C-alpha positions, 0 to 999 in steps of 0.5 A, a space after each residue: 505599454 504591452 511590450 513593457 509588460 511582456 518584457 517585465 514578466 520575462 525579466 521576472 521569470 528569468 530572475 525569479 524562476 517559479 519553483 514547483 513542488 509535489 509533497 505530502 502533509 498530514 491532515 486529520 491523521 491522513 497523509 495527503 499529497 499537496 502541490 506547492 509553488 514557491 513554497 506555498 501550498 496551492 492545492 490539497 488533493 484529498 480525493 481521487 476525483 474522477 475514479 475512472 481516470 485515477 487510481 489514487 489521490 497521489 496519481 491525480 496530484 502527480 498529473 496536476 503537478 505535471 500540468 502546472 509545471 508544463 504550463 507554468 514555464 512562463 508566469 503569465 500562462 498561469 495568470 490566464 487560468 480560466 474556469 469552466 463548468 463541465 457537468 458537475 465538475 469545474 475545469 481550469 483551462 489555459 488556452 484550452 489545455 486542462 490544468 486541473 479539475 475539481 469534482 463534488 467529492 473535493 468539497 466534502 467536509 468543507 463549506 465551499 461549492 465546487 466552483 468556489 474550490 476551483 476558484 480558490 485553487 486558482 487564486 492560490 496559484 496566482 498568489 504563489 507565482 507572484 512570490 519570488 524565491 527570496 520571499 518564499 522562505 519567510 512565508 511558511 514553515 512548510 517551505 522546502 529548503 531545496 530549490 529543486 522540484 520532485 521531478 529532478 529529485 525523486 527521493 525528496 518526497 520520501 525524505 521529506 516525510 521525516 521532517 514532520 514529527 507526526 508523520 515520522 511517528 506515524 511511520 514508526 507506528 506503522 513499522 511497529 504494527 507490521 512487526 507485531 503482525 509478523 510476530 503474531 503470525 510467527 507465534 501462531 504458526 509455531 503454536 499450530 506447528 507444535 500442536 500438529 507435531 503432538 498429534 503426529 507423535 501421538 499418531 506414530 505411537 498408536 501406529 507402533 502399538 498397532 504394529 506391535 499388536 499385529 506382530 503378536 497376533 501373527 505369532 499367536 496365529 502361527 503358534 495355533 497353526 503349529 499346534 493344529 498341525 501337531 494335533 492333526 499328525 497325532 490323530 493320523 498316527 492314532 488312526 493308522 495304529 487302530 486300523 492295523 490292530 483291527 487287521 491283525 
């Protein structure tokens, strides 16, 4: 019986290979990463989790996705997920290999405990791996029609956002917002540049006027110096005539 079950799982794996996908959905107007198995969403990564390890929820989802894909080469492996408590977290293991970790921040806004959330993810995985590819397209509208995973097609995650109207609208709004910001910066820069130009032109006019007045003052000073020289010479001549008259 043991060998029959092993043969059955092996045959099932060969006929209906498990398809892992890393995608995104919009939840409460927020873009969050999700992990799918055979077209079924099994894990929604809404939080960064352990902040010392991951910089974002997308980096965390990618780590979980790679762990599931690596361990899930055989369907029987994911059927053997066990959950253990690690301080305030609950960690899912397969043969002492960590698959995912659920932290208290993952249950914020829900009625589940940390353990219940970890169990829910495990139940979703077990249910999803029992779904064949022939049944997957009929289960949910979220199923991606391509049989390839994101690891084989890196652009799929980018292209799939346009299949969701709300995400597409959000992208358009984001582009419009960026354009508005660019236009606002452009007009602000143009306004201050114009103001600076007006100030500079006024300063230039004042400098030209100052230079003109300075030239006029120089001419007046030169004229006064010339007149002073003429008067001095005239006084010298008169003094000389007076002295000659006295001597005679």
